[in-house]
Backbone as JSON, one array per atom type, in Angstrom:
{
  "sequence": "MATAYCMKCRKKREISNPRRVMLKNRRPATQGVCPVCGTKVFRIEKR",
  "N": [[-62.27, -40.09, 16.68], [-61.99, -39.47, 20.18], [-64.41, -38.22, 22.51], [-65.04, -35.85, 25.11], [-66.45, -34.38, 28.07], [-66.22, -30.97, 28.51], [-65.55, -29.04, 31.27], [-65.31, -26.31, 31.47], [-66.27, -25.14, 29.05], [-68.71, -26.34, 29.07], [-69.72, -28.26, 27.31], [-69.71, -31.14, 25.11], [-66.68, -32.06, 23.71], [-64.28, -32.81, 21.12], [-61.36, -34.61, 21.93], [-58.24, -33.13, 21.93], [-54.84, -33.92, 21.29], [-54.9, -36.6, 22.45], [-54.21, -39.09, 24.94], [-53.6, -42.33, 26.2], [-54.2, -43.42, 29.48], [-53.69, -45.16, 32.6], [-55.69, -45.78, 35.35], [-55.44, -45.85, 38.98], [-56.96, -47.97, 39.89], [-56.74, -49.74, 37.83], [-58.29, -49.19, 35.57], [-58.84, -48.21, 32.2], [-58.28, -44.97, 30.69], [-58.77, -41.86, 28.92], [-56.91, -38.99, 28.33], [-56.63, -35.52, 27.69], [-56.71, -32.39, 25.89], [-58.97, -29.65, 25.7], [-59.96, -28.43, 22.58], [-60.97, -25.85, 22.19], [-60.89, -24.13, 24.54], [-58.62, -24.93, 25.93], [-58.54, -26.29, 28.32], [-57.84, -29.06, 30.51], [-59.16, -32.2, 29.71], [-60.91, -35.25, 30.49], [-61.63, -38.67, 30.2], [-63.15, -41.59, 31.3], [-62.78, -44.88, 30.29], [-64.57, -47.82, 29.13], [-64.17, -51.16, 30.4]],
  "CA": [[-61.72, -39.34, 17.81], [-62.73, -39.57, 21.43], [-65.0, -36.98, 23.0], [-65.13, -35.73, 26.57], [-67.18, -33.19, 28.49], [-65.36, -29.89, 29.0], [-66.2, -28.38, 32.38], [-65.27, -24.86, 31.27], [-67.18, -24.83, 27.94], [-69.97, -27.01, 29.37], [-70.14, -28.98, 26.12], [-68.86, -32.25, 24.72], [-65.7, -31.66, 22.69], [-63.3, -33.82, 20.73], [-60.13, -34.47, 22.69], [-57.04, -32.92, 21.12], [-53.67, -34.54, 21.91], [-55.33, -37.65, 23.39], [-53.26, -40.12, 25.34], [-54.18, -43.36, 27.05], [-53.62, -43.53, 30.81], [-54.27, -46.21, 33.42], [-55.99, -45.3, 36.69], [-54.92, -46.68, 40.06], [-57.76, -49.2, 39.98], [-56.48, -50.49, 36.59], [-59.25, -48.89, 34.52], [-58.26, -47.35, 31.17], [-58.88, -43.65, 30.53], [-58.17, -41.0, 27.9], [-56.69, -37.65, 28.85], [-56.2, -34.62, 26.64], [-56.96, -30.96, 26.03], [-60.1, -29.11, 24.94], [-59.41, -27.62, 21.49], [-61.5, -24.49, 22.19], [-60.43, -23.29, 25.65], [-57.32, -25.38, 26.42], [-58.66, -26.96, 29.62], [-57.6, -30.5, 30.5], [-60.37, -33.02, 29.73], [-60.61, -36.6, 30.93], [-62.74, -39.6, 29.97], [-62.91, -42.96, 31.76], [-63.24, -45.83, 29.28], [-65.11, -49.08, 29.59], [-63.17, -52.23, 30.45]],
  "C": [[-62.61, -39.52, 19.03], [-63.3, -38.21, 21.82], [-65.05, -37.02, 24.52], [-65.88, -34.44, 26.88], [-66.21, -32.17, 29.06], [-66.12, -29.13, 30.07], [-66.25, -26.86, 32.19], [-66.25, -24.42, 30.17], [-68.6, -25.33, 28.2], [-70.59, -27.66, 28.13], [-69.23, -30.16, 25.9], [-67.96, -31.78, 23.58], [-64.83, -32.85, 22.32], [-62.01, -33.55, 21.5], [-58.97, -34.23, 21.73], [-55.84, -33.39, 21.95], [-54.07, -35.64, 22.89], [-54.2, -38.6, 23.72], [-53.95, -41.06, 26.32], [-53.45, -43.38, 28.39], [-54.33, -44.65, 31.56], [-54.48, -45.64, 34.82], [-55.42, -46.26, 37.74], [-55.66, -48.0, 40.19], [-57.73, -50.0, 38.68], [-57.55, -50.29, 35.52], [-58.59, -47.98, 33.49], [-59.0, -46.01, 31.08], [-58.14, -42.91, 29.42], [-58.08, -39.59, 28.46], [-56.19, -36.78, 27.71], [-56.56, -33.19, 26.95], [-58.17, -30.57, 25.19], [-59.54, -28.22, 23.83], [-59.87, -26.17, 21.5], [-60.88, -23.63, 23.28], [-59.1, -23.73, 26.25], [-57.35, -26.04, 27.78], [-58.39, -28.45, 29.47], [-58.95, -31.23, 30.59], [-59.98, -34.47, 29.94], [-61.84, -37.46, 30.7], [-62.34, -40.99, 30.43], [-63.54, -43.91, 30.76], [-63.85, -47.06, 29.94], [-64.0, -50.12, 29.59], [-63.24, -53.1, 29.26]]
}
């Protein structure tokens, strides 16, 4: 599973309901939800 930093919890969390998205500059990213607080989390991937 992918992890991302949750701004609300201030900790790294596993992304629940992850989905792959493409940014405007064609970089891949993963977007999902924090399993603890429900905040949207986002992680930019390497090319």
